[in-house]
C-alpha positions as CSV (number, residue, x, y, z in Angstrom):
1,X,-4.8,-26.2,32.7
2,X,-2.3,-25.2,35.3
3,X,0.6,-25.3,32.8
4,X,-1.4,-23.1,30.3
5,X,-2.2,-20.6,33.0
6,X,1.5,-20.5,34.1
7,X,2.6,-19.9,30.5
8,X,0.0,-17.1,30.1
9,X,1.1,-15.4,33.3
10,X,4.8,-15.6,32.3
11,X,4.1,-14.3,28.9
12,X,2.0,-11.4,30.2
13,X,4.7,-10.6,32.8
14,X,7.4,-10.5,30.2
15,X,5.4,-8.3,27.8
16,X,4.7,-5.8,30.7
17,X,8.4,-5.8,31.5
18,X,9.5,-5.2,27.9
19,X,6.8,-3.2,26.3
20,X,9.2,-1.5,23.8
21,X,10.3,-4.8,22.3
22,X,6.7,-6.0,22.0
23,X,5.8,-2.8,20.3
24,X,8.7,-3.2,17.8
25,X,7.5,-6.7,17.0
26,X,3.9,-5.5,16.5
27,X,5.0,-2.6,14.2
28,X,7.1,-4.9,12.0
29,X,4.5,-7.5,11.5
30,X,1.6,-5.0,11.1
31,X,3.5,-3.3,8.3
32,X,4.3,-6.5,6.5
33,X,0.8,-8.0,6.8
34,X,-0.9,-4.8,5.8
35,X,1.2,-4.3,2.7
36,X,0.9,-8.0,1.8
37,X,-2.9,-7.8,2.1
38,X,-3.0,-4.6,0.0
39,X,-0.8,-6.1,-2.7
40,X,-3.0,-9.1,-3.0
41,X,-6.3,-7.2,-2.7
42,X,-5.5,-4.8,-5.6
43,X,-5.7,-7.7,-8.2
44,X,-9.3,-7.8,-9.3
45,X,-10.4,-5.3,-6.6
46,X,-11.8,-2.8,-9.1
47,X,-13.9,-5.4,-10.8
48,X,-15.3,-6.5,-7.4
49,X,-16.2,-2.9,-6.6
50,X,-17.7,-2.4,-10.0
51,X,-19.9,-5.5,-9.6
52,X,-21.1,-4.1,-6.2
53,X,-21.9,-0.7,-7.7
54,X,-23.6,-2.4,-10.6
55,X,-25.8,-4.4,-8.4
56,X,-26.7,-1.4,-6.2
57,X,-27.5,0.9,-9.1
58,X,-29.2,-1.6,-11.5
59,X,-26.4,-1.1,-13.9
60,X,-26.9,-2.0,-17.6
61,X,-25.3,-5.0,-19.3
62,X,-24.8,-3.0,-22.5
63,X,-24.7,0.7,-23.2
64,X,-25.1,1.7,-26.9
65,X,-23.9,5.2,-28.1
66,X,-24.5,7.0,-31.3
67,X,-23.0,10.5,-32.1
68,X,-26.2,12.1,-33.2
69,X,-29.7,12.9,-32.2
70,X,-31.5,12.6,-35.6
71,X,-34.6,10.5,-35.9
72,X,-32.6,7.8,-37.8
73,X,-30.2,7.5,-34.9
74,X,-32.9,7.3,-32.3
75,X,-34.7,4.6,-34.4
76,X,-31.4,2.7,-34.7
77,X,-30.9,2.8,-30.9
78,X,-34.6,1.8,-30.3
79,X,-34.2,-1.1,-32.6
80,X,-31.8,-2.6,-30.1
81,X,-34.7,-3.1,-27.7
82,X,-36.0,-5.9,-29.9
83,X,-32.6,-7.6,-30.4
84,X,-32.4,-11.2,-29.2
85,X,-31.5,-11.5,-25.5
86,X,-32.6,-8.0,-24.6
87,X,-35.1,-8.1,-21.7
88,X,-35.3,-4.4,-20.6
89,X,-34.0,-1.0,-21.5
90,X,-34.0,2.7,-20.5
91,X,-33.6,5.7,-22.8
92,X,-32.5,6.8,-25.3
93,X,-31.0,9.8,-23.5
94,X,-28.9,12.7,-24.7
95,X,-25.4,13.5,-23.5
96,X,-23.8,16.9,-24.1
97,X,-20.1,17.5,-24.1
98,X,-19.3,20.7,-22.2
99,X,-17.4,22.1,-19.2
100,X,-18.2,22.5,-15.5
101,X,-16.7,25.2,-13.3
102,X,-16.9,25.1,-9.5
103,X,-14.6,26.5,-6.8
104,X,-12.6,28.2,-9.5
105,X,-11.7,24.9,-11.2
106,X,-12.9,23.9,-14.6
107,X,-13.2,20.4,-15.9
108,X,-14.4,18.7,-19.0
109,X,-17.9,17.2,-18.4
110,X,-20.7,15.4,-20.1
111,X,-24.2,16.4,-19.1
112,X,-26.7,13.5,-19.3
113,X,-30.4,14.2,-19.5
114,X,-32.0,12.3,-16.7
115,X,-35.6,11.5,-15.8
116,X,-36.9,12.8,-12.5
117,X,-37.7,9.1,-11.7
118,X,-34.9,6.8,-13.0
119,X,-36.1,3.9,-15.1
120,X,-35.6,0.1,-14.5
121,X,-32.0,0.2,-15.7
122,X,-29.3,2.6,-14.5
123,X,-30.7,4.0,-11.2
124,X,-27.8,6.1,-9.9
125,X,-27.4,5.7,-6.1
126,X,-27.5,9.1,-4.4
127,X,-24.8,9.3,-1.7
128,X,-25.5,12.8,-0.6
129,X,-28.4,15.2,-1.2
130,X,-31.2,14.2,-3.6
131,X,-31.8,13.3,-7.3
132,X,-32.2,15.8,-10.1
133,X,-34.9,18.4,-10.0
134,X,-35.6,21.5,-12.1
135,X,-33.0,24.2,-11.4
136,X,-30.4,21.8,-9.9
137,X,-27.7,19.4,-11.0
138,X,-26.4,16.1,-9.6
139,X,-22.6,15.4,-9.9
140,X,-21.1,12.0,-10.1
141,X,-19.1,11.3,-6.9
142,X,-15.7,10.9,-8.6
143,X,-16.1,14.1,-10.5
144,X,-17.3,15.9,-7.3
145,X,-14.3,14.6,-5.4
146,X,-11.9,15.9,-8.1
147,X,-13.6,19.3,-8.0
148,X,-13.9,19.3,-4.2
149,X,-17.6,20.2,-4.3
150,X,-20.5,19.1,-2.2
151,X,-24.2,19.5,-2.0
152,X,-25.2,23.2,-1.8
153,X,-22.2,24.5,-3.8
154,X,-22.9,26.2,-7.1
155,X,-21.6,24.8,-10.4
156,X,-21.5,26.7,-13.7
157,X,-22.4,24.5,-16.7
158,X,-22.1,26.1,-20.1
159,X,-22.2,29.6,-18.6
160,X,-25.3,28.9,-16.4
161,X,-24.9,28.7,-12.6
162,X,-26.9,26.0,-10.9
163,X,-26.8,24.6,-7.4
164,X,-25.5,21.1,-6.8
165,X,-28.5,19.2,-5.3
166,X,-27.0,15.7,-5.1
167,X,-23.9,13.5,-5.4
168,X,-24.4,10.0,-6.9
169,X,-22.6,6.9,-8.2
170,X,-23.5,4.9,-11.3
171,X,-22.3,1.8,-13.1
172,X,-23.4,2.9,-16.6
173,X,-20.3,5.0,-17.1
174,X,-16.7,4.3,-16.4
175,X,-15.1,6.0,-13.3
176,X,-13.9,9.5,-13.5
177,X,-12.2,10.7,-15.8
178,X,-13.7,8.3,-18.4
179,X,-17.3,9.2,-18.0
180,X,-18.1,10.3,-21.6
181,X,-18.1,6.7,-23.0
182,X,-17.3,7.9,-26.6
183,X,-16.0,11.2,-27.9
184,X,-17.8,13.7,-30.0
185,X,-18.4,12.3,-33.5
186,X,-18.0,8.8,-32.2
187,X,-14.2,9.0,-31.9
188,X,-12.1,8.4,-28.7
189,X,-13.2,10.1,-25.6
190,X,-11.2,13.1,-24.3
191,X,-12.2,12.3,-20.7
192,X,-14.3,14.2,-18.3
193,X,-16.8,14.0,-15.4
194,X,-20.5,13.1,-15.4
195,X,-23.3,15.5,-14.5
196,X,-27.1,14.8,-14.6
197,X,-29.7,17.5,-15.4
198,X,-33.4,17.5,-16.2
199,X,-34.6,17.8,-19.8
200,X,-35.7,21.5,-19.2
201,X,-32.3,22.5,-17.7
202,X,-30.3,20.8,-20.4
203,X,-32.3,22.2,-23.3
204,X,-30.2,25.4,-23.5
205,X,-27.2,23.3,-24.2
206,X,-28.5,22.3,-27.6
207,X,-26.4,24.4,-30.0
208,X,-24.0,23.8,-32.9
209,X,-21.0,24.5,-30.6
210,X,-21.9,21.8,-28.1
211,X,-21.4,18.2,-29.4
212,X,-24.2,15.7,-28.4
213,X,-24.4,11.9,-28.3
214,X,-27.4,9.6,-27.9
215,X,-27.3,6.5,-25.7
216,X,-29.5,3.7,-24.5
217,X,-29.1,1.2,-21.7
218,X,-29.9,-2.4,-22.2
219,X,-30.3,-5.4,-20.0
220,X,-29.7,-8.9,-21.4
221,X,-31.1,-12.2,-20.4
222,X,-27.5,-13.5,-20.0
223,X,-25.2,-10.7,-18.7
224,X,-22.2,-12.8,-19.5
225,X,-23.0,-12.6,-23.2
226,X,-22.6,-8.8,-23.3
227,X,-19.1,-9.2,-24.9
228,X,-20.7,-10.8,-28.0
229,X,-23.5,-8.2,-28.3
230,X,-22.1,-6.1,-31.2
231,X,-23.6,-4.1,-34.0
232,X,-21.9,-6.4,-36.5
233,X,-24.0,-9.3,-35.4
234,X,-26.8,-9.7,-37.9
235,X,-29.2,-10.9,-35.2
236,X,-28.8,-7.5,-33.4
237,X,-30.9,-5.8,-36.2
238,X,-30.4,-4.2,-39.6
239,X,-30.7,-0.6,-38.4
240,X,-27.5,-0.3,-36.4
241,X,-25.5,-1.7,-39.4
242,X,-26.4,1.5,-41.3
243,X,-25.8,3.9,-38.4
244,X,-22.7,4.4,-36.3
245,X,-23.4,2.7,-33.0
246,X,-20.7,2.1,-30.4
247,X,-21.7,-0.7,-28.1
248,X,-19.9,-1.1,-24.7
249,X,-20.4,-4.2,-22.5
250,X,-20.3,-3.9,-18.8
251,X,-17.1,-6.0,-18.8
252,X,-15.5,-3.3,-20.9
253,X,-16.5,-0.6,-18.4
254,X,-15.1,-2.6,-15.5
255,X,-11.9,-3.1,-17.4
256,X,-11.6,0.6,-18.0
257,X,-12.1,1.3,-14.3
258,X,-9.0,-0.8,-13.5
259,X,-6.7,1.3,-15.7
260,X,-6.1,3.6,-12.7
261,X,-4.5,0.8,-10.8
262,X,-2.2,-0.7,-13.5
263,X,0.8,1.3,-12.4
264,X,0.0,1.0,-8.7
265,X,-0.2,-2.8,-8.4
266,X,3.5,-3.6,-9.1
267,X,4.5,-1.0,-6.5
268,X,2.2,-2.6,-3.9
269,X,3.3,-6.1,-4.7
270,X,7.0,-5.3,-4.7
271,X,6.7,-3.1,-1.7
272,X,4.8,-5.8,0.3
273,X,7.6,-8.4,-0.3
274,X,10.3,-5.8,0.7
275,X,8.3,-5.0,3.8
276,X,8.0,-8.7,4.6
277,X,11.7,-9.1,4.2
278,X,12.4,-6.2,6.6
279,X,9.9,-7.6,9.1
280,X,11.6,-11.0,9.0
281,X,15.0,-9.3,9.6
282,X,13.7,-7.1,12.4
283,X,11.9,-9.9,14.2
284,X,14.9,-12.2,13.8
285,X,17.2,-9.6,15.4
286,X,14.7,-8.9,18.1
287,X,14.3,-12.6,18.9
288,X,18.1,-13.0,19.1
289,X,18.4,-10.0,21.4
290,X,15.5,-11.1,23.6
291,X,16.8,-14.6,23.9
292,X,20.2,-13.3,24.9
293,X,18.5,-11.1,27.5
294,X,16.4,-14.0,28.8
295,X,19.2,-16.5,29.2
296,X,19.4,-15.8,32.9
297,X,15.6,-16.1,33.0
298,X,15.9,-19.5,31.3
299,X,18.4,-20.5,33.9
300,X,16.1,-19.5,36.7
301,X,13.2,-21.5,35.2
302,X,15.5,-24.5,34.9
303,X,16.7,-24.1,38.4
304,X,13.1,-24.2,39.8
305,X,12.3,-27.3,37.8
306,X,10.8,-26.1,34.5
307,X,11.1,-28.5,31.7
308,X,12.6,-27.6,28.3
309,X,9.1,-28.0,26.8
310,X,7.6,-25.5,29.3
311,X,10.4,-23.0,28.7
312,X,10.0,-23.3,24.9
313,X,6.3,-22.9,25.2
314,X,6.8,-19.6,27.2
315,X,9.2,-18.2,24.6
316,X,7.2,-19.3,21.6
317,X,3.8,-18.3,23.0
318,X,4.9,-14.7,23.5
319,X,6.0,-14.3,19.9
320,X,3.2,-16.2,18.3
321,X,0.5,-14.4,20.3
322,X,2.0,-11.0,19.4
323,X,2.2,-12.2,15.8
324,X,-1.5,-13.1,15.7
325,X,-2.4,-9.7,17.2
326,X,-0.2,-7.9,14.7
327,X,-1.8,-9.9,11.9
328,X,-5.3,-8.9,12.9
329,X,-4.2,-5.2,13.3
330,X,-2.4,-5.4,9.9
331,X,-5.6,-6.7,8.2
332,X,-7.6,-3.9,9.9
333,X,-5.1,-1.3,8.6
334,X,-5.3,-2.8,5.1
335,X,-9.1,-2.7,5.3
336,X,-9.1,1.0,6.2
337,X,-6.5,1.9,3.5
338,X,-7.9,-0.3,0.7
339,X,-10.8,2.0,-0.4
340,X,-8.4,4.9,-1.1
341,X,-6.0,2.5,-3.0
342,X,-8.5,0.5,-5.2
343,X,-11.0,3.4,-5.6
344,X,-8.9,6.5,-6.0
345,X,-11.6,8.5,-7.9
346,X,-14.3,7.5,-5.4
347,X,-16.6,6.7,-8.3
348,X,-17.4,3.2,-7.0
349,X,-19.0,1.9,-3.8
350,X,-16.6,0.5,-1.3
351,X,-18.9,-0.7,1.5
352,X,-18.0,-4.4,1.1
353,X,-14.3,-4.2,0.5
354,X,-11.9,-6.1,2.6
355,X,-9.3,-8.9,2.5
356,X,-10.5,-12.2,1.0
357,X,-10.3,-15.5,2.8
358,X,-7.2,-16.6,1.0
359,X,-5.5,-13.3,1.8
360,X,-6.3,-13.6,5.5
361,X,-4.9,-17.2,5.5
362,X,-1.7,-16.1,3.7
363,X,-1.0,-13.1,6.0
364,X,-1.7,-15.3,9.1
365,X,0.7,-18.0,7.9
366,X,3.3,-15.4,7.1
367,X,3.0,-13.7,10.5
368,X,3.2,-17.0,12.4
369,X,6.1,-18.2,10.2
370,X,8.0,-14.9,10.8
371,X,7.5,-15.2,14.5
372,X,8.1,-18.9,14.8
373,X,11.0,-19.4,12.5
374,X,12.9,-16.4,13.7
375,X,12.4,-17.4,17.3
376,X,13.4,-21.0,16.8
377,X,17.2,-20.5,16.7
378,X,17.6,-18.3,19.7
379,X,15.2,-20.5,21.7
380,X,17.2,-23.6,20.9
381,X,20.4,-21.9,21.9
382,X,18.9,-20.7,25.1
383,X,17.6,-24.2,26.0
384,X,21.0,-25.7,25.3
385,X,22.7,-23.3,27.7
386,X,23.6,-25.1,30.9
387,X,21.8,-23.8,34.0
388,X,25.0,-22.6,35.7
389,X,26.2,-20.8,32.6
390,X,22.8,-19.3,32.1
391,X,22.6,-18.0,35.7
392,X,26.2,-16.7,35.5
393,X,25.3,-14.9,32.2
394,X,29.0,-14.7,31.3
395,X,30.3,-13.3,28.2
396,X,30.9,-15.5,25.2
397,X,34.6,-15.9,24.5
398,X,35.4,-14.3,21.1
399,X,37.2,-16.1,18.4
400,X,40.7,-14.5,17.9
401,X,41.8,-13.6,14.4
402,X,45.4,-12.6,14.3
403,X,45.2,-10.5,11.1
404,X,42.1,-8.6,12.3
405,X,43.8,-8.0,15.7
406,X,46.9,-6.5,14.1
407,X,44.9,-4.3,11.7
408,X,42.4,-3.1,14.2
409,X,45.1,-2.2,16.7
410,X,46.1,0.7,14.3
411,X,42.6,2.2,14.2
412,X,41.0,4.8,16.4
413,X,39.1,3.3,19.3
414,X,35.5,3.8,18.0
415,X,36.4,2.3,14.6
416,X,38.3,-0.5,16.3
417,X,35.3,-1.4,18.5
418,X,32.9,-1.1,15.5
419,X,35.0,-3.3,13.3
420,X,35.4,-6.0,15.9
421,X,31.6,-6.0,16.6
422,X,31.0,-6.5,12.8
423,X,33.6,-9.2,12.6
424,X,32.1,-11.0,15.6
425,X,28.6,-10.8,14.2
426,X,29.0,-10.7,10.4
427,X,25.5,-12.1,9.7
428,X,23.9,-9.2,11.5
429,X,26.0,-6.7,9.5
430,X,24.8,-8.4,6.3
431,X,21.2,-8.2,7.6
432,X,21.6,-4.5,8.2
433,X,23.1,-4.0,4.8
434,X,20.1,-5.9,3.2
435,X,17.7,-3.8,5.2
436,X,19.3,-0.7,3.9
437,X,19.3,-2.1,0.4
438,X,15.6,-2.9,0.5
439,X,14.8,0.6,1.5
440,X,16.9,2.2,-1.2
441,X,15.3,-0.1,-3.8
442,X,12.0,1.7,-3.2
443,X,13.6,5.1,-2.8
444,X,15.2,4.6,-6.2
445,X,11.8,3.7,-7.7
446,X,10.4,6.8,-6.1
447,X,13.1,8.9,-7.7
448,X,12.5,7.3,-11.1
449,X,8.7,7.9,-11.0
450,X,9.2,11.5,-9.9
451,X,11.7,12.1,-12.7
452,X,9.1,11.3,-15.4
453,X,7.4,14.3,-16.9
454,X,3.6,14.6,-16.2
455,X,1.8,12.1,-18.3
456,X,-0.3,13.9,-20.9
457,X,-3.4,11.6,-20.7
458,X,-6.4,12.7,-22.7
459,X,-8.9,14.9,-20.8
460,X,-8.9,17.8,-18.5
461,X,-5.9,18.8,-16.3
462,X,-7.8,17.5,-13.2
463,X,-8.0,14.0,-14.9
464,X,-4.3,14.0,-15.6
465,X,-3.5,15.1,-12.1
466,X,-5.7,12.3,-10.6
467,X,-4.0,9.6,-12.6
468,X,-0.5,10.8,-12.0
469,X,-1.2,11.5,-8.3
470,X,-2.4,7.9,-7.7
471,X,0.9,6.4,-8.7
472,X,2.8,9.0,-6.7
473,X,0.7,8.5,-3.5
474,X,1.1,4.8,-3.6
475,X,4.9,4.7,-3.9
476,X,5.1,7.5,-1.3
477,X,3.1,5.5,1.1
478,X,5.1,2.3,0.5
479,X,8.4,4.1,0.7
480,X,7.4,5.8,4.0
481,X,6.5,2.4,5.5
482,X,9.8,1.0,4.4
483,X,11.8,3.9,5.8
484,X,9.9,3.6,9.2
485,X,10.5,-0.2,9.3
486,X,14.1,0.2,8.3
487,X,14.5,2.8,11.1
488,X,13.0,0.4,13.6
489,X,15.3,-2.3,12.4
490,X,18.4,-0.1,12.8
491,X,17.4,0.8,16.4
492,X,16.7,-2.9,17.1
493,X,20.0,-4.1,15.7
494,X,21.9,-1.5,17.7
495,X,20.1,-2.4,20.9
496,X,20.5,-6.1,20.3
497,X,24.2,-5.7,19.5
498,X,24.7,-3.5,22.6
499,X,22.9,-6.1,24.8
500,X,25.0,-9.0,23.4
501,X,28.3,-7.0,23.6
502,X,27.7,-5.4,27.0
503,X,30.5,-7.5,28.6
504,X,32.9,-6.7,25.8
505,X,32.1,-3.0,26.1
506,X,32.4,-3.1,29.9
507,X,35.8,-4.6,29.6
508,X,36.8,-1.9,27.0
509,X,35.7,0.8,29.5
510,X,37.9,-0.8,32.2
511,X,40.8,-0.5,29.8
512,X,40.2,3.2,29.3
513,X,37.5,3.6,26.6
514,X,35.1,6.5,27.3
515,X,31.3,6.3,27.1
516,X,31.6,8.5,24.0
517,X,33.9,6.1,22.3
518,X,31.6,3.1,23.2
519,X,28.7,5.0,21.7
520,X,30.6,5.8,18.6
521,X,31.8,2.2,18.3
522,X,28.2,0.8,18.5
523,X,27.1,3.3,15.9
524,X,30.1,2.5,13.7
525,X,29.1,-1.2,13.7
526,X,25.9,-0.2,11.9
527,X,27.5,2.5,9.7
528,X,30.1,0.1,8.2
529,X,27.5,-2.0,6.3
530,X,25.2,0.9,5.6
531,X,27.0,2.4,2.6
532,X,27.5,-0.9,0.7
533,X,23.9,-1.7,1.3
534,X,22.7,1.7,0.1
535,X,24.8,1.5,-3.1
536,X,23.5,-2.1,-3.8
537,X,20.0,-0.9,-3.2
538,X,20.3,1.9,-5.8
539,X,21.7,-0.6,-8.3
540,X,18.9,-3.2,-7.6
541,X,16.3,-0.5,-7.7
542,X,17.4,0.6,-11.2
543,X,17.5,-3.0,-12.4
544,X,14.0,-3.6,-11.0
545,X,12.7,-0.5,-12.8
546,X,13.9,-1.7,-16.2
547,X,11.1,-4.2,-16.9
548,X,8.5,-1.4,-16.3
549,X,10.3,1.3,-18.2
550,X,9.5,2.6,-21.7
551,X,12.0,3.6,-24.3
552,X,11.4,7.3,-23.5
553,X,11.8,6.8,-19.7
554,X,13.7,9.7,-18.0
555,X,16.2,8.3,-15.5
556,X,17.0,10.4,-12.4
557,X,20.4,12.2,-12.4
558,X,23.3,10.3,-10.9
559,X,23.8,13.0,-8.2
560,X,20.3,12.4,-6.8
561,X,20.9,8.7,-6.5
562,X,24.2,9.2,-4.8
563,X,22.7,11.7,-2.5
564,X,20.0,9.2,-1.5
565,X,22.7,6.6,-0.8
566,X,24.9,9.0,1.2
567,X,21.9,10.2,3.2
568,X,21.6,6.7,4.7
569,X,24.8,7.4,6.6
570,X,23.7,10.4,8.8
571,X,20.2,8.8,9.1
572,X,21.7,5.6,10.5
573,X,24.1,7.5,12.8
574,X,21.1,9.5,14.2
575,X,19.0,6.4,14.7
576,X,21.7,4.4,16.4
577,X,23.0,7.2,18.6
578,X,20.3,7.0,21.3
579,X,20.3,3.2,22.0
580,X,24.1,3.2,21.7
581,X,24.3,6.1,24.2
582,X,22.0,4.3,26.7
583,X,24.0,1.1,26.4
584,X,27.3,3.0,26.9
585,X,26.2,4.6,30.2
586,X,25.4,1.2,31.7
587,X,27.3,0.6,35.0
588,X,30.5,-1.4,34.5
589,X,30.2,-3.1,37.9
590,X,26.6,-4.1,37.3
591,X,27.5,-5.5,33.9
592,X,30.4,-7.6,35.1
593,X,28.8,-8.8,38.3
594,X,26.5,-11.7,37.5
595,X,24.6,-11.2,40.8
596,X,23.3,-7.8,39.6
597,X,22.8,-8.6,35.9
């Protein structure tokens, strides 16, 4: 117990002493675990939400539509009540194709006649206000969100202004903008939102100019057999074979709901792995820098009798505990963001969303692996350092390369220092180039998506805007997260390089280098691999977009891609200037004197 308490106290003391480094580690792993959780949660998330909504609203197993209101049509729909496997029904109801105007916006809508008291099947859940009553309308929540309306606002339906008395969700219709089910005349739907009205309020809609459809909701003894419930089945009944009846199973409605996420899921999956890569690079760099900073601390622990096992436990415990905390926070962030990602139209209930058990296990393993594996190398090197050398904290003798020395001697001082820092730590330069490339991959995808003309999906302009905006919002969010994490990595790499090269930079200053030249040299060490990484990222981004592109894909102009690559240079210079300047102003005497290090 005493050893555990000692480890905890040492870990807490080190975190308090270096809060900035702990915050960087937390940010890196939070971004990676949140994106990874979101990328995995999107797959099948809409069906899960639909099942929840269906259970909460007594959703039908089958909805049968017929583009008419004649007695023959009504008889055909009612005949389905006696079909084998049907145990309950509600309706038939009428559905009018019209428009709704609110807050100056007009959208295609279907008005469904509703009973004041819903039947045993399809009982919409009112999320705000109340259910339909004479002189008022209820708007489906996804449609209300697109319009920006709420209870108490006025809505104009077919030229008649009525107050909105409620907002509700249902599972009998697909999410906005696919509420109509079928189009006028039984053809494809043109899209639109759903509105409920009483029989008396909907009666003025009946006119030759307003198409109308009849529908009935059915519940089956075996909901899983809804796919096989078709009008072509002789067991369903003879009447539907003579009347146009379009039968939609609940599985088909759930599948339609997921269409909104088809373009978003690849972005989230690819983005999550890019963020994980950046997190690994950032934590690895941070671990190397922290280990170099703590070499003297390791020497002190050895000097007072600490065993290698205890020292390793202290170093690992800090990173693993922070990784677990970051994993929890990342899952919380994913839980908060997930409803907006998987339910962009707000047409489904999201009360029970959250990462599944396998997702939690995966993100935890990834977080611990990132922390453990990236800490292993620096920890082993620190433990192998002799106690006297660790206490002295002397500079590591550089390997001399004759050709590099002759070439660099001809260069300006900042470029000379930057080139030698890169040559001394080539793996770190490669890591920075890969970090830049990963960010430019997503920026390239962003430019490709925004280069496409607005997709002309069927339906109102609001429906088109919703579907196009979902893809844009997702890639904007992922790109922003990548840029932030890449910026954190750039600062971390500069700080780590400055810490490890502090003796070299101090010697350079004794030979006449100014603090400004030291600052420029440290920044140059990051600028040299930035441009190759940015150009490689542009190329990889274009190659990654090819599998998802169509023959008519519009590719962004070359100048915009080159601008994005070149913009990485001033961004890197700005990010590295502050840590480089702080390191350059460090006292030469304090750096070279081991007693004050």
